[in-house]
Short mmCIF file of the C-alpha atoms (twelve columns), coordinates in Angstrom:
data_MODEL
# 
_entry.id   MODEL 
# 
loop_
_atom_site.group_PDB 
_atom_site.id 
_atom_site.type_symbol 
_atom_site.label_atom_id 
_atom_site.label_alt_id 
_atom_site.label_comp_id 
_atom_site.label_asym_id 
_atom_site.label_seq_id 
_atom_site.Cartn_x 
_atom_site.Cartn_y 
_atom_site.Cartn_z 
_atom_site.pdbx_PDB_model_num 
ATOM 1  C CA . UNK A 1  0.020   -0.021 -0.316  1 
ATOM 2  C CA . UNK A 2  3.016   2.528  0.851   1 
ATOM 3  C CA . UNK A 3  4.137   1.872  -2.467  1 
ATOM 4  C CA . UNK A 4  1.318   2.655  -4.243  1 
ATOM 5  C CA . UNK A 5  1.604   6.194  -2.164  1 
ATOM 6  C CA . UNK A 6  4.339   6.706  -3.432  1 
ATOM 7  C CA . UNK A 7  3.402   6.465  -7.041  1 
ATOM 8  C CA . UNK A 8  0.356   8.329  -6.234  1 
ATOM 9  C CA . UNK A 9  2.427   11.440 -5.069  1 
ATOM 10 C CA . UNK A 10 4.967   11.247 -7.605  1 
ATOM 11 C CA . UNK A 11 2.623   11.462 -10.452 1 
ATOM 12 C CA . UNK A 12 0.863   14.157 -8.870  1 
ATOM 13 C CA . UNK A 13 4.487   15.922 -8.223  1 
ATOM 14 C CA . UNK A 14 5.059   15.292 -12.318 1 
ATOM 15 C CA . UNK A 15 1.770   16.834 -13.740 1 
ATOM 16 C CA . UNK A 16 2.195   20.047 -10.789 1 
ATOM 17 C CA . UNK A 17 -0.838  18.826 -9.065  1 
ATOM 18 C CA . UNK A 18 -0.325  19.398 -5.291  1 
ATOM 19 C CA . UNK A 19 -1.740  17.938 -2.684  1 
ATOM 20 C CA . UNK A 20 -1.836  17.162 0.684   1 
ATOM 21 C CA . UNK A 21 1.280   17.932 2.564   1 
ATOM 22 C CA . UNK A 22 3.754   14.408 2.523   1 
ATOM 23 C CA . UNK A 23 2.599   12.437 6.035   1 
ATOM 24 C CA . UNK A 24 4.262   8.668  6.496   1 
ATOM 25 C CA . UNK A 25 1.242   7.158  5.254   1 
ATOM 26 C CA . UNK A 26 -0.870  4.736  7.833   1 
ATOM 27 C CA . UNK A 27 -3.401  2.230  7.045   1 
ATOM 28 C CA . UNK A 28 -5.797  0.839  10.312  1 
ATOM 29 C CA . UNK A 29 -7.447  -2.427 8.625   1 
ATOM 30 C CA . UNK A 30 -10.163 -3.773 10.836  1 
ATOM 31 C CA . UNK A 31 -9.350  -7.290 12.297  1 
ATOM 32 C CA . UNK A 32 -13.313 -7.772 11.705  1 
ATOM 33 C CA . UNK A 33 -15.075 -9.855 8.426   1 
ATOM 34 C CA . UNK A 34 -16.398 -7.587 6.704   1 
ATOM 35 C CA . UNK A 35 -20.015 -6.681 6.656   1 
ATOM 36 C CA . UNK A 36 -23.467 -5.540 5.307   1 
ATOM 37 C CA . UNK A 37 -25.911 -3.303 6.661   1 
ATOM 38 C CA . UNK A 38 -28.606 -5.902 6.860   1 
ATOM 39 C CA . UNK A 39 -26.583 -8.335 9.296   1 
ATOM 40 C CA . UNK A 40 -24.994 -5.850 11.450  1 
ATOM 41 C CA . UNK A 41 -28.836 -4.777 12.195  1 
ATOM 42 C CA . UNK A 42 -29.669 -7.812 12.618  1 
ATOM 43 C CA . UNK A 43 -26.696 -8.444 14.941  1 
ATOM 44 C CA . UNK A 44 -27.458 -5.340 17.403  1 
ATOM 45 C CA . UNK A 45 -31.386 -6.040 17.014  1 
ATOM 46 C CA . UNK A 46 -30.535 -9.507 18.465  1 
ATOM 47 C CA . UNK A 47 -28.786 -8.410 21.234  1 
ATOM 48 C CA . UNK A 48 -31.180 -5.759 22.182  1 
ATOM 49 C CA . UNK A 49 -33.877 -7.827 22.096  1 
ATOM 50 C CA . UNK A 50 -32.607 -9.455 24.527  1 
ATOM 51 C CA . UNK A 51 -31.101 -6.422 26.747  1 
ATOM 52 C CA . UNK A 52 -28.161 -6.858 26.326  1 
ATOM 53 C CA . UNK A 53 -27.201 -3.460 25.080  1 
ATOM 54 C CA . UNK A 54 -30.122 -0.552 25.532  1 
ATOM 55 C CA . UNK A 55 -31.626 0.867  22.668  1 
ATOM 56 C CA . UNK A 56 -29.006 3.683  21.957  1 
ATOM 57 C CA . UNK A 57 -26.150 1.371  21.719  1 
ATOM 58 C CA . UNK A 58 -27.983 -0.320 18.773  1 
ATOM 59 C CA . UNK A 59 -28.886 2.033  17.298  1 
ATOM 60 C CA . UNK A 60 -25.364 3.862  17.322  1 
ATOM 61 C CA . UNK A 61 -23.891 0.546  15.824  1 
ATOM 62 C CA . UNK A 62 -26.927 -0.016 13.500  1 
ATOM 63 C CA . UNK A 63 -26.860 3.424  12.062  1 
ATOM 64 C CA . UNK A 64 -23.396 4.555  12.492  1 
ATOM 65 C CA . UNK A 65 -24.913 7.011  14.587  1 
ATOM 66 C CA . UNK A 66 -23.163 9.775  16.880  1 
ATOM 67 C CA . UNK A 67 -24.243 8.876  20.619  1 
ATOM 68 C CA . UNK A 68 -25.519 12.622 20.380  1 
ATOM 69 C CA . UNK A 69 -27.637 11.388 17.180  1 
ATOM 70 C CA . UNK A 70 -28.298 7.417  18.562  1 
ATOM 71 C CA . UNK A 71 -29.957 8.938  21.837  1 
ATOM 72 C CA . UNK A 72 -32.439 11.470 20.042  1 
ATOM 73 C CA . UNK A 73 -33.539 8.714  18.021  1 
ATOM 74 C CA . UNK A 74 -33.979 6.557  20.934  1 
ATOM 75 C CA . UNK A 75 -36.208 9.013  22.780  1 
ATOM 76 C CA . UNK A 76 -38.338 9.858  19.501  1 
ATOM 77 C CA . UNK A 77 -38.919 5.412  18.941  1 
ATOM 78 C CA . UNK A 78 -39.981 5.816  23.026  1 
ATOM 79 C CA . UNK A 79 -41.536 8.507  22.525  1 
ATOM 80 C CA . UNK A 80 -43.753 6.764  19.663  1 
ATOM 81 C CA . UNK A 81 -44.532 3.861  22.110  1 
ATOM 82 C CA . UNK A 82 -45.785 5.544  24.586  1 
ATOM 83 C CA . UNK A 83 -48.524 6.742  22.473  1 
ATOM 84 C CA . UNK A 84 -51.383 5.610  23.145  1 
ATOM 85 C CA . UNK A 85 -54.616 5.571  20.242  1 
ATOM 86 C CA . UNK A 86 -58.257 4.691  20.238  1 
ATOM 87 C CA . UNK A 87 -57.650 1.654  18.256  1 
ATOM 88 C CA . UNK A 88 -54.909 0.695  20.883  1 
ATOM 89 C CA . UNK A 89 -57.538 0.573  23.389  1 
ATOM 90 C CA . UNK A 90 -60.709 -0.403 22.055  1 
ATOM 91 C CA . UNK A 91 -59.286 -2.181 18.706  1 
ATOM 92 C CA . UNK A 92 -60.861 0.755  16.274  1 
ATOM 93 C CA . UNK A 93 -59.831 2.639  13.054  1 
ATOM 94 C CA . UNK A 94 -56.600 2.140  12.056  1 
# 
């Protein structure tokens, strides 16, 4: 990988393209298996359903949200669940 960065940098210099200052490239490899959105959602949903993580953590991991946004989303979801409708009480309407 470092060689690729060096080649790209050299090409940029050759054609007079200025880039960011030269730095030693660093690569952080994730030690996990590549995952898709559905498998991540299923995994964290099951942890939440089992009571192993809280709703905010599940939302943060599923949607890759910062803590503040996950907290707001969790509050919204919980508030929606609290709403009581005539349909819910009497089994009528939509």
